[in-house]
N, CA and C of each residue as an Amber inpcrd file, in Angstrom:
protein
   270
   0.3800000  -1.0070000   0.1140000  -0.2130000   0.0590000   0.0520000
   0.9680000   1.6480000  -0.0610000   1.8920000   1.2030000   0.7150000
   2.8100000   2.2720000   0.7580000   3.5560000   2.4970000  -0.3490000
   3.8210000   1.2520000  -1.3120000   4.4710000   1.7290000  -2.1090000
   3.5580000   2.4030000  -3.2970000   2.3090000   2.2100000  -3.5400000
   1.4670000   2.7030000  -4.0250000   1.7170000   3.9310000  -4.2180000
   1.1630000   4.6010000  -2.6960000   1.4770000   5.8880000  -2.5650000
   2.7870000   6.8550000  -3.2920000   3.9640000   5.5810000  -2.7480000
   4.9640000   6.7990000  -3.3370000   5.2360000   7.0630000  -4.8020000
   4.6250000   6.1350000  -5.4680000   4.4190000   5.9560000  -6.8270000
   3.6170000   7.0140000  -7.5550000   2.5260000   6.8950000  -6.9180000
   1.4170000   8.4600000  -7.0630000   2.1220000   9.4520000  -6.8370000
   2.5350000   9.8240000  -5.7080000   3.6180000  11.0010000  -5.2450000
   4.3950000  11.2600000  -6.3030000   5.3390000  10.4220000  -6.8600000
   6.3140000  10.6270000  -7.6700000   5.6830000  10.9120000  -9.2540000
   4.5440000  10.1130000  -9.8230000   4.0930000  10.8330000 -10.8300000
   3.4180000  11.9770000 -11.1030000   2.5860000  12.1630000  -9.5450000
   2.0040000  13.8270000  -9.6680000   3.0890000  14.6930000  -9.7100000
   4.4580000  14.5440000  -8.9920000   5.2270000  15.4040000  -9.0060000
   6.0690000  15.6310000 -10.3130000   6.4430000  14.5320000 -11.1960000
   6.4580000  14.6360000 -12.9350000   5.3680000  15.5930000 -13.5940000
   4.4100000  14.9970000 -13.3810000   3.1010000  15.4960000 -14.5800000
   3.2210000  17.0950000 -13.9890000   3.1680000  17.5570000 -12.5510000
   3.2570000  19.1320000 -12.5540000   4.6750000  19.5130000 -12.7260000
   5.7920000  19.1600000 -12.7830000   6.9770000  19.7930000 -13.2770000
   6.9140000  19.9410000 -14.6310000   6.4140000  19.0120000 -15.2410000
   6.3620000  19.2190000 -16.7640000   5.6490000  20.4170000 -17.2640000
   4.3690000  20.4390000 -16.5880000   3.7110000  21.5530000 -16.5810000
   3.9820000  22.9060000 -16.2620000   4.7050000  23.1960000 -15.3540000
   5.6000000  24.4330000 -14.7200000   6.4140000  24.2520000 -16.2130000
   7.5490000  23.8360000 -16.3650000   8.5690000  24.0460000 -17.3650000
   8.2390000  24.2650000 -18.5940000   6.5370000  23.5270000 -19.0320000
   6.3950000  24.2920000 -20.1130000   5.7790000  25.6680000 -20.4720000
   5.3120000  26.0720000 -19.3790000   4.7370000  27.5340000 -19.4220000
   5.8780000  28.2360000 -19.1780000   7.0640000  27.6720000 -18.5800000
   8.4970000  28.8100000 -18.7490000   8.8960000  28.8600000 -20.1080000
   9.1250000  27.8090000 -20.6770000   9.1840000  27.7560000 -22.2150000
   8.6390000  28.4940000 -23.0570000   7.4130000  29.1820000 -22.9070000
   6.5880000  29.8000000 -23.9180000   6.7270000  31.0040000 -23.7170000
   7.1140000  31.5340000 -22.3400000   7.1940000  33.0140000 -22.1960000
   8.2150000  33.3770000 -22.8380000   8.6030000  34.6900000 -23.2990000
   9.8340000  35.3810000 -23.8770000   9.5950000  36.7080000 -23.8820000
  10.7870000  37.2620000 -23.5810000  10.7880000  38.8860000 -23.5640000
  10.8390000  39.6750000 -24.6470000   9.8970000  40.7310000 -24.5950000
   9.3990000  41.3430000 -25.7270000  10.8480000  42.1610000 -26.0050000
  10.8750000  41.8970000 -27.2670000  12.1840000  42.7300000 -28.2570000
  12.1540000  44.2460000 -28.1330000  12.7870000  44.9280000 -27.6060000
  12.9010000  46.6530000 -27.3140000  13.6480000  47.2390000 -28.8070000
  12.8460000  47.9560000 -29.6250000  13.6910000  48.7780000 -30.7470000
  14.4050000  49.6020000 -30.2270000  15.4980000  49.9040000 -30.8180000
  16.5610000  51.0830000 -30.5210000  16.1470000  52.2330000 -31.3050000
  15.8270000  53.6340000 -30.5200000  15.2280000  54.8370000 -31.2520000
  16.3870000  55.6670000 -31.3200000  16.0130000  56.4080000 -32.5420000
  17.5470000  57.4570000 -32.6700000  17.4070000  58.4740000 -31.5140000
  16.1990000  58.7270000 -31.3090000  16.3360000  59.7090000 -29.8410000
  17.3200000  59.4590000 -28.8640000  17.7930000  58.0970000 -28.3960000
  18.2420000  57.7200000 -27.7310000  19.9260000  57.9340000 -27.9790000
  20.0490000  58.1850000 -29.4490000  21.7410000  58.4380000 -29.7170000
  22.2390000  59.7020000 -28.5830000  21.2910000  60.5080000 -28.1940000
  21.9310000  61.6940000 -27.3380000  22.7660000  61.0620000 -26.2700000
  22.3300000  59.7630000 -25.5210000  23.3080000  59.0750000 -24.5800000
  24.4680000  58.7100000 -25.0250000  24.6820000  58.4210000 -26.2310000
  25.8890000  57.7290000 -26.7520000  27.2850000  58.5190000 -26.3860000
  28.3100000  57.2160000 -26.3530000  29.4330000  58.1850000 -25.9920000
  30.3770000  57.2770000 -25.0780000  31.4700000  57.6720000 -24.8530000
  32.2400000  57.2870000 -23.6700000  32.1290000  57.6540000 -21.9630000
  32.0110000  57.0900000 -21.4260000  32.0010000  57.1190000 -20.0170000
  33.1800000  56.7320000 -19.0530000  33.3920000  57.2590000 -18.2530000
  34.7480000  56.6400000 -17.7320000  34.6000000  56.8670000 -16.2330000
  34.9780000  56.0170000 -15.2010000  35.0430000  55.8480000 -13.7180000
  36.4710000  56.7400000 -13.1120000  35.8090000  57.9680000 -12.3110000
  37.1970000  59.0250000 -11.6030000  36.8590000  58.9710000 -10.5920000
  38.0730000  58.9290000  -9.9510000  38.2830000  59.6110000  -8.4580000
  38.1680000  58.1780000  -7.6230000  38.5430000  56.7420000  -7.9400000
  38.5200000  55.4350000  -7.1520000  40.0780000  54.7180000  -7.5350000
  40.5850000  54.8440000  -6.2020000  41.9760000  54.4020000  -6.5670000
  41.8270000  53.2190000  -6.8690000  42.9940000  52.6660000  -7.6650000
  42.9060000  51.3110000  -8.3900000  42.0180000  50.8910000  -8.8810000
  41.1280000  51.6370000  -9.3190000  39.8490000  50.9080000  -9.9720000
  39.7720000  51.7110000 -11.5070000  39.3410000  50.7280000 -12.6310000
  39.2310000  51.2910000 -13.6660000  38.0560000  51.1870000 -14.3570000
  37.3000000  51.7210000 -14.8120000  36.0700000  51.1520000 -15.6820000
  35.9010000  52.3350000 -16.7720000  35.0180000  51.5980000 -17.9440000
  34.8390000  52.4710000 -18.8380000  33.4700000  51.7660000 -19.6650000
  32.7020000  52.5980000 -19.8270000  31.3650000  52.0450000 -20.7220000
  31.3980000  52.7280000 -22.0900000  31.1460000  52.4350000 -23.2830000
  31.0440000  52.5360000 -24.4580000  29.3700000  52.6390000 -24.9870000
  28.6460000  53.5320000 -25.1760000  27.2030000  53.4490000 -25.4540000
  27.5160000  53.8550000 -27.0730000  27.3430000  53.0470000 -28.0760000
  27.5980000  53.1590000 -29.2430000  25.9100000  53.8960000 -29.7760000
  25.9550000  54.7350000 -30.9960000  25.0120000  55.1410000 -31.1420000
  24.0370000  54.3010000 -32.3970000  24.5020000  53.0440000 -32.1230000
  23.2750000  52.1090000 -32.7810000  22.7600000  51.2550000 -32.0450000
  23.0900000  51.3920000 -30.5470000  22.6310000  50.5540000 -29.4170000
  23.2120000  49.6640000 -29.1190000  24.1860000  49.6500000 -29.3230000
  25.3330000  48.3630000 -28.9230000  26.2740000  49.0390000 -27.6530000
  26.5060000  48.5900000 -26.6870000  27.2180000  48.6150000 -25.5000000
  28.7740000  48.2130000 -25.3280000  29.7380000  48.2400000 -24.8480000
  30.8210000  47.9020000 -24.4270000  31.1630000  48.1380000 -23.0680000
  31.5490000  47.4880000 -21.8130000  31.7600000  47.7750000 -20.5840000
  33.0050000  46.9620000 -19.9260000  33.9740000  47.6290000 -19.2900000
  34.9200000  47.0480000 -18.6380000  35.7050000  47.6690000 -17.3140000
  35.6530000  46.6000000 -16.4460000  36.0300000  47.0690000 -15.2410000
  37.0160000  46.1840000 -14.5260000  38.1670000  47.1040000 -14.2840000
  39.3370000  46.4570000 -13.8670000  39.8010000  47.0800000 -12.1420000
  39.7510000  45.7120000 -11.0200000  39.8990000  46.3020000  -9.7140000
  40.8600000  45.1030000  -9.5370000  42.3870000  45.3990000  -9.0920000
  43.5430000  44.8310000  -8.6830000  43.4530000  43.9290000  -9.9800000
  43.2880000  42.5910000  -9.2880000  43.5350000  41.2820000 -10.2730000
  42.2170000  41.0140000 -11.1020000  41.0310000  41.6910000 -10.5300000
  39.9610000  41.2420000 -11.2370000  39.3540000  42.2020000 -12.5520000
  39.5180000  41.5370000 -13.6730000  39.1690000  42.0420000 -15.1550000
  37.6390000  41.5010000 -15.3010000  36.7550000  42.6740000 -15.9260000
  35.4490000  42.1570000 -16.3150000  35.2240000  42.5760000 -17.4290000
  34.4680000  42.2130000 -18.1990000  33.9510000  42.7200000 -19.7070000
  32.5810000  42.4020000 -20.1560000  32.1020000  43.2370000 -20.7010000
  30.5800000  42.4850000 -21.0950000  30.2150000  43.7550000 -22.5720000
  29.6790000  43.1730000 -23.3800000  28.9570000  43.9120000 -24.4790000
  27.4330000  43.4610000 -24.6570000  26.7010000  44.1730000 -25.3800000
  25.5160000  43.7820000 -25.4250000  24.6960000  44.9900000 -26.6120000
  23.3860000  44.8980000 -26.0720000  22.7570000  46.2520000 -26.3480000
  22.0340000  46.8790000 -25.4720000  21.5670000  48.2760000 -25.4400000
  21.1750000  48.8900000 -24.5550000  19.9710000  49.6460000 -25.2200000
  19.1950000  50.4510000 -24.3440000  17.9420000  51.3770000 -25.0330000
  17.6090000  52.3140000 -23.9380000  16.6420000  53.1110000 -23.7870000
  16.6500000  53.9810000 -22.8230000  15.1800000  53.7930000 -22.6650000
  14.6250000  53.5490000 -21.2170000  13.1880000  53.4460000 -21.0520000
  12.6250000  55.0800000 -20.5320000  11.8410000  55.3800000 -19.9100000
  11.3770000  56.4190000 -19.4610000  12.1800000  57.1990000 -18.5920000
  12.6970000  56.2560000 -17.5840000  13.4530000  56.6260000 -16.4380000
  15.1410000  56.2710000 -16.6630000  15.3800000  55.3100000 -17.2620000
  16.4370000  54.5900000 -17.0220000  17.0070000  54.0870000 -18.3940000
  18.3730000  53.9340000 -18.3330000  19.1400000  53.1900000 -19.5100000
  19.4420000  51.8130000 -19.1720000  18.6780000  50.7740000 -20.2690000
  18.5140000  49.5430000 -19.8810000  19.7640000  48.6710000 -20.7410000
């Protein structure tokens, strides 16, 4: 009897998990189009006044960005796309 409950519990867990993952797979982010009005924000931005730390952000007029950070032995780099919402740059 106990063995049947274990199997039913396992089966119900699998069925529930499949449904949850199927819903996640169907969700997607909306694509945001770059607008020419956002070009006013493009340019080079540098970090100043912080000892032993270097950082640079390049916002290109076509909506692409490049970013770097160097702190001691740690170097990080990222690139991608950017856009402006009502209140922030994303």
